[in-house]
N, C-alpha and C positions, 0 to 999 in steps of 0.2 A: 336106558335109565341109568342116572347117576349113583354112583356108590357114596353113601352117606359116611361122613367122617364123625365116629363117635368117640374116638380115643383122644379127645381134647382134655386139657386139664385147666382148672380155674381156681382162683383164690380171690378173697375180697378183704377190703377194710371198710370202714364207715364211709369213706369217701371214694375209694376207686375199686374198680373190678380189673383183674388181671386174667386173661385168657391165653392159652398157648394152644395153637392148632398145627399138628404136624403136616408138612408139605410133601411127604411120601416121595422124596427124591426129585421133585420138579424144581426147576430154576425160578427164581423169584419173578423174572420178567414174563413167565408164562402163567402167573397167578392174577386172577381178577377178583378184586376186593370192593365190595359194596357194604356201606353202613350208613345208618340213620341213628337218630336217637333212641330207638328201641329195637332195630333189626341189624344183624350182621349177616354177611354172606361171603363165603370164600369159594371159588370154584376153579378147577383146573381139571379138565376132562381126564378120566371119568369120574373125578372126585367132587364132592360137594360138601361144605360145611354151611349150615343155616341155623341161626338162632333168633328167636323173638325173645328179647331180654326181659326178665322179670319186671324191671322198671326202666325208667327213662335215664338215659346219660346225656352229657353235654358234648354235642358232636364236635364243637370248635376246640374243646380242650381235651380231646381224646385222640389218641394216635394208633397206628398199627405199623410195625416193622417187619420186614420179611427178610430172612437170613438164617443161615445155620440149619436149614431144613425145618424152620418153624415160623409161623406167623404169630407174632406176639401183640396182642391187643393191650393197650393201657386206657381204660375208659374211666372218666371222671362221672360220679353219679351226680344227678342234679339235686338229689336230697340225701344229705348224710345219714345213712342207716344201713344196717346189715340186711341183706336180702335173705340169706341162708339158702337160697337156690338161685341158679344162673337163668334158668328158663321159665317162662311164664307157664302157669299151671295148664293152659290150653294148647301148649305147643305140639302135643302129640295128635291133636284133632287136624286131620289134613285140609278139611274145607276152611277152618278157621285160619290156619297157616296160609293158605292161598290168599285169603281176604287180606292178612296182615302183611304178606309180601307185596300185594298190590297197593295197599295203603302206603307202605314204605316207598315203593317206586313213585307214587304220586306225590307224597312228601318231598322226595328228591327232586322231582320235576319242578314243583312249585318253588323250592330253595332255590333251584338253578335259575329259574326265571326271575326271581327276587334277587339274587346275587347279580345277574347280568343287568337287571334295570338299575340297581344301586351303583354298579360299575359305570354303566352309561351315565347316570347322574353325576357321579364324581368326575367323570371325563368332561361332561359338559360344564360343570362347575370350574374345572381347571382351565379348560378352553376360555370360558367367560372371564376368569381372573387374568389369564395371559392377554387377552383381548383389552381388558380395561388397563392393565399395566402398560401395553403397547401404546394405548390411546393417551395415557397419562404421560408417557416418555415423549410422544410426538407433541402433545400441548406443551410440555417443558421446553423441547426444542423450539417450537414456534415462538413461545415466550421469550427465549433467549434471543432469537432472531429479531423479535419485535423491540427488545430492549436495546440490542446492538444498533438497529436502526434509529431508534429515538436518540441514542447516544450520539450517533453521527449527525443526525439533524440539529441536536442541541449544539454540538461543537461547531457545525457549519454556521448556524445562526449566531453564536458567539463570535465567530470569525468574521462574518459579514458586519456585525455590529461594530466590532473593534475596527474594521477596514473603514466603515462609514464614519465613525468618530475621528479616526486619523484622517481621512479626507476632509472632513468638516474642519478640523484643526489646521490642516494645511490650507484650507480655503480661507479661513479667518486670518491666517499669517499672511497670506497673499493679499488679502483685502486691506489688511492693516499696512502693509508695505506700499500698496498703491495710494493710500490716503497720506502716507508720510512723505511721499515725494512731492516736491514743489511744483 
């Protein structure tokens, strides 16, 4: 059975909650931290800190740092107001806490799935963009080749026309010379 950590300290402002949980001589890499918008848990055998917060915090704008023998949480509240207590009033009821813990785990699982889905969506979008860009570059290259070929055809046709005109002029000169001979 884990030993509960009760010697934590906390303070609040209207926008933030600050919680310091002692790590009791354990190295930060041996500490397991789990948090959601309403639930915090720190465990390092045989110790456990668990808190069902009084109200919700913004997960994405909250943080925890481990070091100096302390885990320091900086939690941004979703609603700017003073709580005047850290823990939810029902936090002492074991069955309720078990349900809240499971709800937090379920929330984290759903969030993880959503994050993975969004990451895959972004990856597919990036791949689609890269493919479209590659196709655009290939089309530009094909167009450049078409234009170069057309330029060669146009120059060749101009040269042939110039050569024909020169030949016709030479033929006319020869014909005129043949007519001028007695």
